[in-house]
N, C-alpha and C positions, 0 to 999 in steps of 0.2 A: 503494500500500501504505499504511494508515494503519501508527501508533507501535502499535496495540494489534499488529493484526496480524506486527511487523517484531521484536518481541521473541520470543527466546526464549522455549516456556510449558516451566514442570515441568513432570518426566514425575508418569505419576500410579505412585502406588506400589504394587508385583506385591502384594502382599498382599491388596489393598483389594475386596470384594467387587464387585457391579453397581451396588448404593446406592451403594454411595459409589465408587467413579468415576465415576459420575452427577452426586454432588452436585461431585467435584476439578473436575471438566473445565470442568461450566457455570461455578463462580468464579475458575476463574485465564482461564476464556477472555474474562473480562469486566473482572480484578482484577487488578492483581498485585503480592504480595506479598514479606518481606521474609523473609528463611529464617527466621528463628523466627515469623512466619505461619505458613509454610508449615507448620511441625512442627505447631501446635496444626489448622489445616488434615485434615492427615492424623490426626490422634486424633480429631479431630469426624467423619470420613468412617469409620472404623475405628466409631465408636461406634455411626452411621449402619447400615451391616454387621451390627455387634449385632443396635442395633433388629429389621430383618428377620431378622435367625433367628430371635429371642424370639417372634414375629407369626406366624411360619411354623410352630415348634411350639406354640400354641396356636389356631392356624390345622387342626393335623391331632390333636391331641389332644383340644380343646373345651378350654375355660374354667373347669370343674372336672374333676376329676381325683381317683382314689382316695388316700387319708391310709396313710399306716403303718399304720392300724388300719382300712382297708377304711372310713371316713370319707369324705363329697363333700366337698372343700376347696377354693379359689381356687390358679389354676394359679401355680405359684412363677414362671413366665417374666413375668406381670403385673406383678407386682411391682416385678423387674428392667428392666424394659422402660420401665417410669415411670421408675425410677434414669439411667437413661441417656437417655431424652428429657431429663432434665431437667442431664447434664452435655451432652451436644450441646448444649440452652440458652446455659450457663454457658463453651463453646467459642465456639459459633459470638458469642455476646455477647461476648465476650473479642476475636474481631478484628475487629467495628466496619463489619459493611458493608453501605456505602452505601442509601441507601432511592436514587426515584428524584424525591428535590429535592436527592441528596447528603449529606444527615443520616442517622449513624447511624441503622440501625431501630431493633438495641436499645440504651434503655439500660442505660449499663455501673448496680454498685452506688452505687457513688459518687454517678451521675448521679441517680438515685434518693434516696437518700438527699436530697442536694442539691434538688431539685426539692419532695422533702418539707417541709424545712424554710426554702424562699419559704415557699409556701403560709403554712406554721402560722405563721411572719410576717406576711404579708399579710393573715393570720384577725385577729390580733394587731391591728395596726394601727388596721382599721376597725371591731374592739368585738366581731368575729364566736364567738370561739375566747372559752372559759369562763379566769379569771383562775387563779391561785394565792394 
């Protein structure tokens, strides 16, 4: 029995739907999480459930619905799903789940800023960037 098999897996939060439960199981099967990370994971899984519900609404109603005055408008669930996807991305980035090479699969905002600053410095040092 491997170390991953011998450790006790955290229980799936009862409030999760099918999509959230699947994500939870996929991740806790492969990774160990600290208690604060499990709370982030639970929030990410709940976001995924909300996204699934919103997508089901759009599938049922169509992308365009009747507005308050009878005009055709974009289904409000589309904008909300986009917001939920951004929240999901931020939550997953905070978990810093590694890729196959062991590196976090999503860079944090700090890492992205540092990477951009390094690129700007490199370009200036080599005379590629505009100087003020």
